[in-house]
C-alpha positions in Angstrom: 7.6 0.5 13.6 4.3 2.2 14.2 1.9 4.3 12.1 -1.5 5.1 10.8 -3.0 7.2 8.0 -6.0 9.3 7.0 -6.3 10.0 3.3 -8.9 12.2 1.7 -10.4 12.5 -1.8 -11.4 16.0 -2.9 -14.1 14.8 -5.2 -17.8 15.7 -5.7 -20.2 15.1 -4.2 -19.0 13.0 -1.2 -15.2 13.2 -0.5 -13.8 10.1 1.1 -11.0 9.6 3.6 -9.1 6.5 4.4 -7.6 5.7 7.7 -4.7 3.2 7.8 -2.3 1.9 10.4 1.2 0.7 10.4 2.1 -1.3 13.5 5.2 -2.9 15.0 6.9 -5.8 13.2 8.4 -8.8 15.1 11.9 -8.2 16.3 11.5 -4.4 16.3 13.2 -2.4 19.0 11.3 -2.0 22.3 11.4 1.8 21.8 9.4 1.5 18.6 7.3 -1.6 19.3 3.8 -1.5 20.6 1.0 0.8 21.8 1.4 3.8 19.6 0.3 4.7 16.0 0.9 7.7 13.7 -2.1 9.3 12.0 -1.3 11.1 8.8 -4.0 13.1 6.9 -3.5 13.1 3.1 -5.5 14.8 0.5 -5.6 13.8 -3.2 -5.5 16.8 -5.5 -5.4 16.2 -9.2 -4.5 12.6 -8.5 -1.5 13.6 -6.3 -1.4 13.1 -2.5 -0.8 16.0 -0.2 -0.2 15.6 3.5 -2.6 17.7 5.6 -1.7 16.7 9.1 -0.1 14.1 11.3 -0.5 13.0 14.9 0.7 10.3 17.3 -2.0 8.3 19.1 -1.4 5.9 22.0 -3.4 2.6 22.3 -2.4 2.2 25.9 -3.2 4.7 28.7 0.1 4.0 30.6 2.8 4.1 28.0 5.5 1.9 29.6 7.1 -1.4 28.8 4.5 -3.5 30.7 1.5 -2.2 28.8 3.0 -1.7 25.3 4.6 -5.2 25.5 1.7 -7.1 27.0 2.8 -10.6 26.1 6.4 -9.9 27.3 4.8 -8.8 30.6 2.6 -11.9 30.8 5.6 -14.1 30.2 6.7 -13.3 33.7 3.3 -14.0 35.3 1.5 -17.2 36.2 -0.6 -18.2 33.2 -4.1 -17.2 34.6 -2.7 -13.8 35.7 -1.0 -13.3 32.4 -4.2 -14.1 30.5 -6.2 -11.6 32.5 -3.5 -8.9 32.0 -3.5 -9.4 28.2 -7.3 -9.3 28.1 -7.1 -6.0 30.0 -4.6 -4.5 27.6 -6.6 -5.7 24.6 -9.9 -4.2 25.9 -8.1 -0.9 26.6 -6.5 -0.8 23.2 -9.9 -1.5 21.6 -11.5 1.5 23.4 -8.6 3.8 22.6 -8.6 2.7 18.9 -12.3 3.3 18.6 -11.9 6.8 20.1 -9.1 7.6 17.8 -11.1 6.8 14.7 -14.1 8.6 16.1 -12.0 11.7 16.6 -10.9 11.5 13.0 -14.5 11.1 11.8 -15.6 14.1 13.7 -12.8 16.3 12.5 -13.5 15.3 8.9 -17.2 15.8 9.2 -16.7 19.3 10.3 -15.0 19.9 6.9 -17.7 18.0 5.0 -15.7 14.9 4.4 -16.6 11.2 5.0 -14.3 8.5 6.5 -14.9 5.4 4.4 -11.9 3.1 4.4 -8.9 2.2 6.5 -5.7 0.4 5.7 -3.8 -2.1 8.0 -0.3 -3.2 7.3 0.6 -6.7 8.4 3.8 -8.4 9.6 2.7 -11.8 8.2 -0.3 -14.0 7.9 1.0 -16.4 10.4 -1.7 -17.7 12.8 -0.9 -17.8 16.5 -1.2 -20.8 18.8 -2.7 -20.8 22.2 -1.4 -18.5 24.9 0.7 -21.1 26.7 2.6 -21.9 23.5 3.0 -18.2 22.7 4.6 -17.5 26.0 7.0 -20.4 25.6 8.5 -18.9 22.4 10.1 -15.5 22.4 9.6 -14.9 18.6 5.9 -15.6 19.0 5.7 -13.2 21.9 7.0 -10.4 19.6 4.5 -11.4 17.0 1.6 -11.5 19.5 2.3 -8.0 20.8 1.9 -6.6 17.3 -1.1 -8.7 16.6 -2.9 -7.5 19.7 -2.8 -3.8 18.6 -3.5 -4.6 15.0 -6.6 -6.6 16.0 -7.8 -3.7 18.2 -7.5 -1.3 15.2 -9.2 -3.7 12.9 -12.1 -4.2 15.2 -12.5 -0.5 15.8 -12.5 0.2 12.1 -15.2 -2.4 11.5 -17.3 -1.0 14.3 -17.2 2.3 12.5 -18.4 0.7 9.3 -15.2 1.2 7.5 -13.9 -1.0 4.6 -10.6 -2.5 5.5 -7.5 -2.7 3.3 -4.8 -5.1 4.3 -1.3 -5.6 2.9 1.9 -7.1 4.2 4.4 -4.4 5.0 7.2 -6.1 3.1 5.1 -6.2 0.0 3.7 -2.6 0.2 6.4 -0.7 -1.7 6.7 -3.1 -4.5 3.0 -3.6 -5.1 2.3 0.1 -4.8 5.0 1.0 -7.3 3.5 -1.6 -9.7 0.0 -0.2 -9.2 1.3 3.4 -9.8 3.5 2.3 -12.7 6.6 3.9 -11.3 9.9 2.6 -9.9 10.3 1.9 -6.2 13.0 4.5 -6.0 10.8 7.1 -7.6 8.0 6.3 -5.2 10.3 6.6 -2.2 11.4 10.0 -3.4 7.8 11.1 -3.8 7.0 9.9 -0.3 10.0 11.8 1.1 8.9 14.9 -0.8 5.4 14.7 0.7 6.8 15.4 4.2 9.0 18.3 3.2 6.7 21.0 4.4 6.0 19.3 7.7 9.5 19.5 9.1 11.4 16.7 10.8 11.0 14.0 11.7 9.3 12.5 8.6 9.8 8.9 9.6 9.6 5.7 7.6 6.5 4.6 9.5 4.7 7.8 8.5 5.8 7.4 4.8 4.6 3.8 4.7 1.4 4.8 6.6 0.7 7.4 3.9 1.4 4.9 1.2 -1.0 2.4 2.8 -3.8 5.0 2.8 -3.0 5.9 -0.8 -3.4 2.3 -1.9 -6.5 1.7 0.3 -8.4 4.4 -1.6 -7.4 2.8 -4.9 -10.1 0.2 -4.2 -12.9 2.8 -4.4 
């Protein structure tokens, strides 16, 4: 499951936007896992979020299985070759993540807004072992693929001087509902309604990416 968010405050004198990302969870389908994020621009008007735009962004130049599943690909290589391949994909993802955030900044600056925060949804807080042990365990390979792209986004956000918001994806809905003082079902209905004017598809990753940005700006 992939995603990312930009959220804006229409406040005086310096409106703020938040950029957040929702990335694949371990065990996700190969179709949805790795290498792509969704960017959703959200404006807060009278304390209510309004979706302004959305866009898919790739974190790999060549969007095929080998590059969007780098640890799966490295599993089939000799260890030194696999290590070099993962390093190549990581560097490319970092460059593309940096460009994606810079593009958002430029677009917002043209409208007199400032990008200040970004949110990053996590699968878990589990630390990964060394590469040899990762490649020996298929569940760790799934985890490592997601971590690679999350780390690329995190580093790119910090390079742009953005404050990072992190939350585990499985906790996002419950904690957000608690913070907003509404039920989870009501919050899901509101997220569904936010995409009504955009047309289908308004996917789960886009809804959660929007929610991540909404919560990220609550730190301001």
